[in-house]
C-alpha positions as CSV (number, residue, x, y, z in Angstrom):
1,X,190.3,-54.8,87.3
2,X,193.7,-55.2,88.9
3,X,194.3,-54.8,92.6
4,X,196.3,-51.6,92.0
5,X,193.6,-50.1,89.7
6,X,190.9,-51.0,92.3
7,X,192.8,-49.2,95.1
8,X,193.4,-46.1,92.9
9,X,189.7,-46.2,91.9
10,X,188.7,-46.3,95.6
11,X,191.0,-43.4,96.6
12,X,189.8,-41.2,93.7
13,X,186.1,-41.9,94.4
14,X,186.4,-41.3,98.1
15,X,188.3,-38.1,97.6
16,X,185.8,-36.6,95.1
17,X,182.8,-37.8,97.1
18,X,184.2,-36.4,100.4
19,X,185.2,-33.1,98.8
20,X,181.9,-32.5,97.1
21,X,179.8,-33.6,100.1
22,X,181.8,-31.4,102.5
23,X,181.6,-28.4,100.2
24,X,177.8,-28.8,99.7
25,X,177.2,-29.2,103.4
26,X,179.3,-26.1,104.2
27,X,177.4,-23.9,101.7
28,X,173.9,-25.2,102.6
29,X,174.4,-25.1,106.4
30,X,176.6,-22.0,106.9
31,X,173.5,-19.9,108.1
32,X,173.1,-22.2,111.1
33,X,176.7,-21.5,112.1
34,X,176.2,-17.8,111.8
35,X,173.0,-18.0,113.9
36,X,174.8,-20.1,116.5
37,X,177.7,-17.6,116.8
38,X,175.2,-14.7,117.2
39,X,173.3,-16.6,119.9
40,X,176.6,-17.1,121.8
41,X,177.6,-13.5,121.4
42,X,175.2,-12.0,124.0
43,X,174.9,-8.2,124.5
44,X,176.4,-8.7,128.0
45,X,179.4,-10.4,126.5
46,X,179.8,-7.8,123.8
47,X,179.7,-5.1,126.5
48,X,182.3,-6.9,128.6
49,X,184.8,-7.2,125.8
50,X,184.1,-3.9,124.1
51,X,182.3,-5.1,121.0
52,X,179.0,-3.3,121.6
53,X,178.3,-0.1,119.6
54,X,176.8,1.8,122.5
55,X,175.9,4.8,120.4
56,X,173.6,2.6,118.2
57,X,172.3,0.0,120.7
58,X,170.8,0.7,124.1
59,X,172.2,-1.8,126.7
60,X,170.2,-2.7,129.8
61,X,172.3,-4.8,132.2
62,X,169.4,-5.9,134.3
63,X,167.7,-7.5,131.3
64,X,171.0,-9.0,130.0
65,X,171.5,-11.1,133.1
66,X,168.0,-12.7,133.1
67,X,168.8,-16.5,133.0
68,X,166.5,-18.3,130.7
69,X,166.9,-21.7,128.9
70,X,168.8,-21.0,125.7
71,X,167.5,-24.0,123.7
72,X,164.3,-22.3,122.3
73,X,163.4,-22.1,118.6
74,X,162.3,-18.5,119.0
75,X,165.8,-17.3,120.0
76,X,167.3,-18.9,116.9
77,X,164.7,-17.3,114.6
78,X,165.2,-13.9,116.3
79,X,168.9,-14.2,115.8
80,X,168.5,-15.1,112.1
81,X,166.1,-12.2,111.6
82,X,168.6,-9.8,113.3
83,X,171.3,-10.9,110.9
84,X,169.1,-10.3,107.9
85,X,168.1,-6.9,109.2
86,X,171.7,-5.9,109.8
87,X,173.4,-7.4,106.7
88,X,170.7,-8.6,104.3
89,X,170.1,-12.2,103.3
90,X,173.7,-12.7,102.3
91,X,174.7,-11.9,105.9
92,X,173.6,-15.5,106.8
93,X,176.6,-16.6,104.8
94,X,179.2,-14.5,106.5
95,X,182.4,-16.5,107.3
96,X,181.8,-18.9,104.3
97,X,185.3,-18.2,102.8
98,X,187.3,-19.1,106.0
99,X,185.0,-22.0,106.6
100,X,185.7,-23.5,103.2
101,X,189.4,-22.9,103.5
102,X,189.4,-24.5,106.9
103,X,187.5,-27.5,105.8
104,X,189.5,-28.1,102.6
105,X,192.9,-27.9,104.5
106,X,191.5,-29.6,107.5
107,X,190.4,-32.7,105.7
108,X,193.8,-33.1,104.2
109,X,195.6,-32.5,107.5
110,X,193.2,-34.8,109.3
111,X,193.6,-37.8,107.0
112,X,197.3,-37.5,106.6
113,X,197.7,-37.4,110.4
114,X,195.2,-40.2,110.8
115,X,197.0,-42.4,108.3
116,X,200.4,-41.8,109.9
117,X,199.1,-42.4,113.5
118,X,197.1,-45.5,112.5
119,X,200.1,-47.0,110.7
120,X,202.3,-46.4,113.8
121,X,199.7,-47.9,116.1
122,X,198.9,-50.9,113.9
123,X,202.5,-52.0,113.6
124,X,202.6,-55.5,112.0
125,X,198.9,-56.2,112.6
126,X,196.7,-56.2,109.5
127,X,193.8,-54.4,111.2
128,X,193.7,-51.5,113.7
129,X,192.0,-52.4,117.1
130,X,188.8,-50.3,117.8
131,X,190.4,-48.6,120.8
132,X,193.4,-47.6,118.7
133,X,191.1,-46.4,116.0
134,X,189.4,-44.0,118.4
135,X,192.8,-42.9,119.8
136,X,194.1,-42.3,116.2
137,X,190.9,-40.3,115.3
138,X,191.0,-38.2,118.5
139,X,194.8,-37.4,118.0
140,X,194.3,-36.6,114.3
141,X,191.5,-34.2,115.2
142,X,193.7,-32.5,117.8
143,X,196.5,-32.0,115.2
144,X,194.1,-30.6,112.7
145,X,192.4,-28.3,115.2
146,X,195.8,-27.0,116.4
147,X,197.2,-26.2,112.9
148,X,193.9,-24.6,111.7
149,X,193.0,-22.7,114.8
150,X,193.8,-19.3,113.2
151,X,191.2,-19.9,110.5
152,X,188.7,-21.0,113.2
153,X,189.3,-17.6,115.0
154,X,188.8,-15.7,111.7
155,X,185.7,-17.6,110.9
156,X,184.1,-16.8,114.3
157,X,185.0,-13.1,114.0
158,X,183.5,-12.9,110.4
159,X,180.3,-14.4,111.7
160,X,180.0,-12.1,114.7
161,X,177.5,-9.2,115.0
162,X,178.5,-5.7,114.0
163,X,180.5,-4.3,111.2
164,X,183.4,-6.6,110.2
165,X,186.8,-4.9,110.9
166,X,188.5,-7.2,108.4
167,X,188.3,-6.9,104.6
168,X,189.2,-10.5,103.8
169,X,190.9,-13.5,105.3
170,X,194.5,-12.4,104.8
171,X,193.7,-8.9,106.2
172,X,192.2,-10.6,109.3
173,X,195.3,-12.9,109.7
174,X,197.6,-9.9,109.5
175,X,195.7,-7.7,111.9
176,X,195.2,-10.4,114.5
177,X,198.8,-11.4,114.3
178,X,200.0,-7.8,114.6
179,X,197.7,-6.6,117.4
180,X,197.1,-9.7,119.4
181,X,200.0,-12.0,118.5
182,X,200.0,-15.8,119.0
183,X,197.5,-15.5,121.8
184,X,194.9,-14.1,119.4
185,X,195.6,-16.5,116.6
186,X,195.3,-19.5,118.8
187,X,192.6,-18.3,121.2
188,X,190.1,-21.0,122.1
189,X,192.4,-23.8,121.1
190,X,192.1,-25.9,124.3
191,X,188.2,-25.9,124.3
192,X,188.3,-26.6,120.6
193,X,190.4,-29.8,121.1
194,X,188.2,-30.7,124.2
195,X,185.1,-30.4,122.0
196,X,186.3,-32.2,118.8
197,X,188.4,-35.0,120.2
198,X,185.6,-36.6,122.4
199,X,182.8,-36.1,119.9
200,X,183.5,-39.2,117.8
201,X,183.8,-41.5,120.8
202,X,180.6,-40.1,122.2
203,X,178.8,-40.4,118.9
204,X,179.9,-44.0,118.2
205,X,179.0,-45.1,121.8
206,X,175.6,-43.5,121.8
207,X,174.8,-44.6,118.3
208,X,175.6,-48.2,118.9
209,X,173.8,-48.4,122.2
210,X,170.7,-46.7,120.7
211,X,170.7,-48.9,117.7
212,X,171.0,-52.1,119.7
213,X,168.2,-51.0,122.0
214,X,166.0,-50.0,119.1
215,X,166.5,-53.4,117.4
216,X,165.5,-55.2,120.7
217,X,162.4,-53.1,121.1
218,X,161.3,-53.0,117.4
219,X,162.9,-56.1,115.7
220,X,160.7,-55.8,112.6
221,X,161.4,-52.2,111.9
222,X,163.4,-51.3,108.7
223,X,167.1,-51.3,109.5
224,X,167.6,-48.0,107.6
225,X,165.0,-46.3,109.8
226,X,166.7,-47.6,112.9
227,X,170.2,-46.5,111.7
228,X,168.9,-43.0,110.7
229,X,167.1,-42.5,114.1
230,X,170.1,-43.8,116.0
231,X,172.4,-41.5,114.1
232,X,170.1,-38.6,114.8
233,X,170.1,-39.4,118.6
234,X,173.8,-40.0,118.7
235,X,174.6,-36.8,116.8
236,X,172.2,-34.7,118.9
237,X,173.3,-36.0,122.3
238,X,177.0,-35.9,121.4
239,X,176.6,-32.3,120.3
240,X,174.7,-31.3,123.4
241,X,177.4,-32.9,125.7
242,X,180.1,-30.9,123.9
243,X,178.2,-27.6,123.7
244,X,179.8,-26.0,126.8
245,X,183.2,-26.4,125.1
246,X,181.9,-24.7,122.0
247,X,180.5,-21.7,123.9
248,X,183.8,-21.2,125.8
249,X,185.7,-21.5,122.5
250,X,183.5,-18.9,120.7
251,X,183.7,-16.4,123.6
252,X,187.5,-16.7,123.8
253,X,187.9,-16.3,120.0
254,X,185.6,-13.3,119.8
255,X,187.3,-11.5,122.6
256,X,190.2,-9.1,121.6
257,X,193.4,-10.2,123.4
258,X,195.2,-6.9,123.2
259,X,195.6,-5.6,126.8
260,X,196.4,-8.4,129.2
261,X,195.2,-6.5,132.2
262,X,191.7,-6.0,130.6
263,X,191.4,-9.4,128.9
264,X,188.3,-11.0,130.5
265,X,188.6,-14.2,128.5
266,X,192.4,-14.8,128.5
267,X,192.2,-18.4,129.7
268,X,189.7,-21.2,129.8
269,X,189.3,-20.9,133.5
270,X,188.6,-17.1,133.3
271,X,186.0,-17.7,130.6
272,X,184.2,-20.5,132.5
273,X,184.1,-18.4,135.7
274,X,182.7,-15.4,133.9
275,X,180.1,-17.3,132.0
276,X,179.0,-19.1,135.2
277,X,178.8,-15.8,137.2
278,X,177.0,-13.8,134.6
279,X,174.7,-16.4,132.9
280,X,174.6,-19.5,135.0
281,X,174.4,-23.0,133.7
282,X,172.2,-22.0,130.7
283,X,175.1,-19.8,129.5
284,X,177.1,-22.9,128.6
285,X,174.3,-24.1,126.2
286,X,173.7,-21.0,124.1
287,X,173.4,-21.8,120.4
288,X,172.8,-25.5,121.1
289,X,169.6,-25.7,118.9
290,X,171.2,-24.5,115.6
291,X,174.4,-26.5,116.3
292,X,172.5,-29.7,116.9
293,X,170.4,-29.1,113.8
294,X,173.5,-28.5,111.8
295,X,175.2,-31.6,113.0
296,X,172.2,-33.8,112.3
297,X,171.4,-32.3,108.9
298,X,175.1,-32.2,108.0
299,X,175.5,-35.9,108.7
300,X,172.4,-36.7,106.6
301,X,173.4,-34.5,103.7
302,X,177.0,-35.5,103.7
303,X,176.4,-39.2,103.7
304,X,173.6,-38.9,101.1
305,X,175.9,-37.0,98.7
306,X,178.9,-39.2,99.6
307,X,177.1,-42.4,98.8
308,X,175.6,-41.1,95.6
309,X,178.9,-39.8,94.3
310,X,180.8,-42.9,95.2
311,X,178.2,-45.0,93.4
312,X,178.4,-42.7,90.3
313,X,182.2,-42.8,90.3
314,X,182.1,-46.6,90.7
315,X,180.0,-46.8,87.5
316,X,182.1,-44.3,85.5
317,X,185.5,-45.5,86.5
318,X,184.4,-49.2,86.5
319,X,183.4,-48.8,82.8
320,X,186.6,-47.2,81.8
321,X,189.1,-49.4,83.6
322,X,188.7,-52.8,82.0
323,X,190.8,-56.0,81.8
324,X,190.5,-58.7,79.2
325,X,190.4,-61.5,81.7
326,X,187.6,-59.9,83.8
327,X,185.0,-58.7,81.3
328,X,182.3,-58.7,83.9
329,X,184.0,-55.8,85.6
330,X,183.1,-53.5,82.7
331,X,179.4,-53.7,83.6
332,X,180.0,-51.7,86.8
333,X,181.7,-52.2,90.1
334,X,183.3,-55.4,91.0
335,X,182.5,-57.2,94.3
336,X,186.0,-56.5,95.5
337,X,185.5,-52.7,95.0
338,X,182.1,-52.8,96.7
339,X,183.7,-54.6,99.7
340,X,186.5,-52.1,99.8
341,X,184.1,-49.2,99.8
342,X,181.9,-50.8,102.4
343,X,184.9,-51.4,104.6
344,X,186.1,-47.8,104.0
345,X,182.7,-46.3,105.0
346,X,182.4,-48.4,108.1
347,X,185.9,-47.4,109.3
348,X,185.1,-43.7,108.5
349,X,181.9,-43.9,110.5
350,X,183.7,-45.3,113.5
351,X,186.7,-43.0,113.5
352,X,185.6,-39.9,111.6
353,X,181.8,-39.7,112.0
354,X,181.4,-38.2,108.6
355,X,183.9,-37.2,105.9
356,X,183.9,-33.6,107.1
357,X,183.0,-34.1,110.7
358,X,186.3,-33.0,112.0
359,X,185.7,-29.5,110.7
360,X,182.3,-28.8,112.2
């Protein structure tokens, strides 16, 4: 197999594996996103921003302001049950269309930006230094988050409780642009960037420290078990540390930014002050349980499918692309291709986290 064929083979295999794993993860885990959004959309918040149907729901302000730890399985189960009671079982998949659109476009924007930034930072060096890799990843995430913020807003509003005021994605885009303008389409952008950009750095740092410590304490334990456990810890803690940004983002995106004088969530500062005053520190961690579960399960499902599809594509494409001088390559993947895929996956883990992590 020639060098050019090997590179083309690698690109195609990685593209198909990433696309399939990302799509599967989105479809399987969308209910957790809906539950997370519902947990962050408290009745007190809905009352504040005018989203509560007061003719149908009795609102008790004294009960709404009781400050209890939000990371409890019971709350997530009650939120899921309320979604099913309100919209049926399919209600757990509300917002799937904008989620898929955002992920599909987001992966393309992210990797194009990542490639351009990495090329610029690398210069004449053959390899990109680790600190520059993290910088490139964070910057590419910020670019992707900025360009796709309108879809993120639409996704959150489709997932929210109550009758959906939008018929489809284009209708939502038109109505938000018409009645709320740029402020509505890009609401929650700053907390989104502050959530997504640090996540990879936190994940890699916690993962490596946990893995090294685990290897010291249990040197004879299977390396796959240590890697899985370290990834679970890294994903969970990184998600928990960026949960306040996610809550602020959701609140700003669900609020309607029509009348400036009555906009209670117009800026990040206003949102933070209101959450703190009404709900205390626990308010910044609402929806943490389903979000942590989604991150951890998403990473496991994504990489499992990704690895399997890459291996399958290796066999299929390796058998079709043959060269007379290298007959052994027809039996499967060459050592060069395996090395390229291993290098690609290691780089992706350090910079991206998972193939679709930038769109969580």
